[in-house]
One Martini backbone bead per residue (centre of mass of N, CA, C, O) as a GRO file, in nm:
protein
  215
    1UNK     BB    1  16.757  13.836  21.050
    2UNK     BB    2  16.954  13.818  21.302
    3UNK     BB    3  17.107  13.579  21.517
    4UNK     BB    4  16.929  13.595  21.785
    5UNK     BB    5  16.917  13.590  22.150
    6UNK     BB    6  16.601  13.562  22.335
    7UNK     BB    7  16.473  13.648  22.639
    8UNK     BB    8  16.145  13.574  22.772
    9UNK     BB    9  15.987  13.748  23.042
   10UNK     BB   10  15.697  13.664  23.266
   11UNK     BB   11  15.423  13.662  23.416
   12UNK     BB   12  15.142  13.551  23.455
   13UNK     BB   13  14.930  13.723  23.229
   14UNK     BB   14  15.133  13.917  23.043
   15UNK     BB   15  15.161  13.791  22.735
   16UNK     BB   16  15.414  13.626  22.650
   17UNK     BB   17  15.298  13.392  22.466
   18UNK     BB   18  15.202  13.589  22.245
   19UNK     BB   19  15.459  13.715  22.168
   20UNK     BB   20  15.607  13.463  22.081
   21UNK     BB   21  15.424  13.393  21.854
   22UNK     BB   22  15.468  13.657  21.689
   23UNK     BB   23  15.782  13.616  21.657
   24UNK     BB   24  15.761  13.346  21.516
   25UNK     BB   25  15.538  13.420  21.270
   26UNK     BB   26  15.672  13.732  21.188
   27UNK     BB   27  16.010  13.690  21.253
   28UNK     BB   28  16.168  13.396  21.263
   29UNK     BB   29  16.155  13.253  21.517
   30UNK     BB   30  16.278  13.025  21.732
   31UNK     BB   31  16.086  12.831  21.962
   32UNK     BB   32  16.161  12.804  22.316
   33UNK     BB   33  15.966  12.559  22.497
   34UNK     BB   34  16.009  12.339  22.728
   35UNK     BB   35  15.727  12.174  22.703
   36UNK     BB   36  15.740  12.141  22.393
   37UNK     BB   37  16.019  12.007  22.373
   38UNK     BB   38  15.962  11.771  22.539
   39UNK     BB   39  15.730  11.646  22.388
   40UNK     BB   40  15.898  11.602  22.130
   41UNK     BB   41  16.113  11.411  22.254
   42UNK     BB   42  15.909  11.196  22.346
   43UNK     BB   43  15.782  11.137  22.073
   44UNK     BB   44  16.076  11.061  21.938
   45UNK     BB   45  16.248  10.896  22.138
   46UNK     BB   46  16.478  11.027  22.258
   47UNK     BB   47  16.722  11.016  22.496
   48UNK     BB   48  16.624  11.265  22.635
   49UNK     BB   49  16.312  11.193  22.629
   50UNK     BB   50  16.349  10.950  22.821
   51UNK     BB   51  16.439  11.107  23.062
   52UNK     BB   52  16.198  11.290  23.092
   53UNK     BB   53  15.969  11.089  23.118
   54UNK     BB   54  16.046  10.977  23.392
   55UNK     BB   55  15.986  11.237  23.546
   56UNK     BB   56  15.704  11.301  23.450
   57UNK     BB   57  15.557  11.020  23.531
   58UNK     BB   58  15.653  11.062  23.845
   59UNK     BB   59  15.623  11.381  23.920
   60UNK     BB   60  15.891  11.517  23.873
   61UNK     BB   61  16.166  11.712  23.846
   62UNK     BB   62  16.359  11.840  23.610
   63UNK     BB   63  16.670  11.856  23.588
   64UNK     BB   64  16.889  12.096  23.484
   65UNK     BB   65  17.081  11.903  23.323
   66UNK     BB   66  16.851  11.798  23.133
   67UNK     BB   67  16.750  12.065  23.027
   68UNK     BB   68  17.028  12.140  22.897
   69UNK     BB   69  17.033  11.893  22.703
   70UNK     BB   70  16.788  12.007  22.548
   71UNK     BB   71  16.910  12.272  22.459
   72UNK     BB   72  17.150  12.168  22.307
   73UNK     BB   73  16.997  12.014  22.102
   74UNK     BB   74  16.825  12.257  21.995
   75UNK     BB   75  17.075  12.433  21.900
   76UNK     BB   76  17.184  12.224  21.703
   77UNK     BB   77  16.914  12.215  21.523
   78UNK     BB   78  16.929  12.568  21.521
   79UNK     BB   79  17.170  12.676  21.387
   80UNK     BB   80  17.171  13.023  21.315
   81UNK     BB   81  16.909  13.093  21.457
   82UNK     BB   82  16.663  13.285  21.576
   83UNK     BB   83  16.610  13.281  21.934
   84UNK     BB   84  16.339  13.201  22.154
   85UNK     BB   85  16.318  13.222  22.513
   86UNK     BB   86  16.039  13.080  22.686
   87UNK     BB   87  16.050  13.073  23.015
   88UNK     BB   88  16.374  13.068  22.968
   89UNK     BB   89  16.520  13.096  23.233
   90UNK     BB   90  16.421  13.021  23.607
   91UNK     BB   91  16.722  12.995  23.697
   92UNK     BB   92  17.054  13.030  23.772
   93UNK     BB   93  17.156  12.754  23.662
   94UNK     BB   94  17.013  12.798  23.381
   95UNK     BB   95  17.153  13.059  23.301
   96UNK     BB   96  17.440  12.954  23.317
   97UNK     BB   97  17.392  12.714  23.121
   98UNK     BB   98  17.321  12.878  22.883
   99UNK     BB   99  17.588  13.035  22.859
  100UNK     BB  100  17.760  12.779  22.808
  101UNK     BB  101  17.615  12.665  22.557
  102UNK     BB  102  17.655  12.922  22.374
  103UNK     BB  103  17.969  12.961  22.415
  104UNK     BB  104  18.032  12.684  22.266
  105UNK     BB  105  17.883  12.807  22.001
  106UNK     BB  106  17.956  13.109  21.973
  107UNK     BB  107  17.753  13.251  22.177
  108UNK     BB  108  17.458  13.447  22.300
  109UNK     BB  109  17.283  13.648  22.495
  110UNK     BB  110  17.140  13.953  22.375
  111UNK     BB  111  16.847  13.944  22.537
  112UNK     BB  112  16.629  14.055  22.792
  113UNK     BB  113  16.267  14.038  22.823
  114UNK     BB  114  16.044  14.214  23.027
  115UNK     BB  115  15.697  14.147  23.093
  116UNK     BB  116  15.552  14.368  23.292
  117UNK     BB  117  15.337  14.293  23.593
  118UNK     BB  118  15.126  14.351  23.824
  119UNK     BB  119  14.979  14.148  24.050
  120UNK     BB  120  14.689  14.261  24.041
  121UNK     BB  121  14.670  14.248  23.718
  122UNK     BB  122  14.699  13.938  23.707
  123UNK     BB  123  14.448  13.870  23.884
  124UNK     BB  124  14.244  14.009  23.708
  125UNK     BB  125  14.287  13.860  23.452
  126UNK     BB  126  14.280  13.546  23.546
  127UNK     BB  127  13.990  13.566  23.702
  128UNK     BB  128  13.853  13.633  23.401
  129UNK     BB  129  13.888  13.349  23.317
  130UNK     BB  130  13.748  13.125  23.068
  131UNK     BB  131  13.618  12.789  22.996
  132UNK     BB  132  13.530  12.539  22.791
  133UNK     BB  133  13.394  12.220  22.854
  134UNK     BB  134  13.394  12.116  22.555
  135UNK     BB  135  13.639  12.279  22.365
  136UNK     BB  136  13.845  12.492  22.544
  137UNK     BB  137  13.787  12.764  22.510
  138UNK     BB  138  13.907  13.101  22.560
  139UNK     BB  139  13.813  13.351  22.791
  140UNK     BB  140  13.735  13.707  22.887
  141UNK     BB  141  13.556  13.932  23.078
  142UNK     BB  142  13.722  14.194  22.982
  143UNK     BB  143  13.854  14.135  22.652
  144UNK     BB  144  13.696  13.818  22.580
  145UNK     BB  145  13.396  13.788  22.554
  146UNK     BB  146  13.121  13.639  22.518
  147UNK     BB  147  12.816  13.699  22.376
  148UNK     BB  148  12.704  13.487  22.592
  149UNK     BB  149  12.686  13.441  22.903
  150UNK     BB  150  12.835  13.123  22.969
  151UNK     BB  151  12.876  13.093  22.644
  152UNK     BB  152  12.987  12.942  22.371
  153UNK     BB  153  13.034  13.051  22.045
  154UNK     BB  154  13.100  12.762  21.902
  155UNK     BB  155  12.934  12.515  22.101
  156UNK     BB  156  12.753  12.602  22.362
  157UNK     BB  157  12.912  12.572  22.602
  158UNK     BB  158  13.026  12.581  22.925
  159UNK     BB  159  13.146  12.829  23.129
  160UNK     BB  160  13.457  12.819  23.331
  161UNK     BB  161  13.646  12.819  23.630
  162UNK     BB  162  13.949  12.739  23.696
  163UNK     BB  163  14.128  12.660  23.963
  164UNK     BB  164  14.402  12.810  23.860
  165UNK     BB  165  14.209  13.093  23.851
  166UNK     BB  166  14.236  13.151  24.135
  167UNK     BB  167  14.362  13.367  24.352
  168UNK     BB  168  14.533  13.175  24.534
  169UNK     BB  169  14.688  13.039  24.306
  170UNK     BB  170  14.804  13.289  24.177
  171UNK     BB  171  14.967  13.392  24.422
  172UNK     BB  172  15.145  13.143  24.432
  173UNK     BB  173  15.269  13.168  24.150
  174UNK     BB  174  15.384  13.452  24.202
  175UNK     BB  175  15.573  13.377  24.433
  176UNK     BB  176  15.749  13.176  24.260
  177UNK     BB  177  15.830  13.368  24.049
  178UNK     BB  178  15.984  13.574  24.219
  179UNK     BB  179  16.189  13.381  24.342
  180UNK     BB  180  16.314  13.289  24.064
  181UNK     BB  181  16.343  13.560  23.883
  182UNK     BB  182  16.502  13.784  24.027
  183UNK     BB  183  16.791  13.656  23.981
  184UNK     BB  184  16.777  13.654  23.673
  185UNK     BB  185  16.745  13.953  23.632
  186UNK     BB  186  17.016  14.018  23.772
  187UNK     BB  187  17.198  13.865  23.569
  188UNK     BB  188  17.117  14.047  23.319
  189UNK     BB  189  17.179  14.319  23.441
  190UNK     BB  190  17.480  14.272  23.485
  191UNK     BB  191  17.508  14.240  23.155
  192UNK     BB  192  17.323  14.463  23.011
  193UNK     BB  193  17.036  14.283  22.895
  194UNK     BB  194  16.801  14.424  23.035
  195UNK     BB  195  16.453  14.464  22.936
  196UNK     BB  196  16.166  14.674  22.992
  197UNK     BB  197  15.803  14.610  22.974
  198UNK     BB  198  15.477  14.715  22.983
  199UNK     BB  199  15.205  14.498  23.001
  200UNK     BB  200  14.973  14.720  23.010
  201UNK     BB  201  14.969  14.825  22.709
  202UNK     BB  202  14.937  14.570  22.540
  203UNK     BB  203  14.986  14.378  22.279
  204UNK     BB  204  15.063  14.577  22.043
  205UNK     BB  205  15.267  14.761  22.203
  206UNK     BB  206  15.453  14.547  22.305
  207UNK     BB  207  15.543  14.446  22.030
  208UNK     BB  208  15.662  14.711  21.919
  209UNK     BB  209  15.876  14.735  22.156
  210UNK     BB  210  16.032  14.485  22.076
  211UNK     BB  211  16.100  14.554  21.782
  212UNK     BB  212  16.286  14.790  21.869
  213UNK     BB  213  16.488  14.612  22.022
  214UNK     BB  214  16.560  14.404  21.766
  215UNK     BB  215  16.644  14.588  21.517
   0.00000   0.00000   0.00000
């Protein structure tokens, strides 16, 4: 595969994370997920990691400038490899900063793929999610139920609904997502790089549609 830079965007519950894993494991993409990369730098105690840790431990938001320093370091470590940006950029300053970082490396975002899903479907999916109190395994009452209602298949632990899977919390997350993401979508649309896929198609069909785009 040629060294493409793909931005993957989608609301919570759209299956974006699953698609990112498939693209990483089956198509050789290097996976950039801000949270995962932050944790890696903190673990390795890099200069950027020490900066990030200060904000994380104090409960503050990591400034865009520091986020972009992390991106820059990631791109330097993975130069020439096909890269998938998962849930990043989230804001216009981050999108503009990513354009600058890639431009300096004589590269660019090749495509932004939106795995789109209506808010009501997001709520339906996420409110049906259940987690085992004992081992943490995730189930879904709609498409991945346990064999015995309320009981984990693996360890027999109790299944429960997390507070962040309640409808009110999900609606708040969606409101934040739309406010942040709409300008980013417009940014890539203006560049002619935005592609939309219906997240309601299901995991396998969404994956096939993405493969067609990156072929």
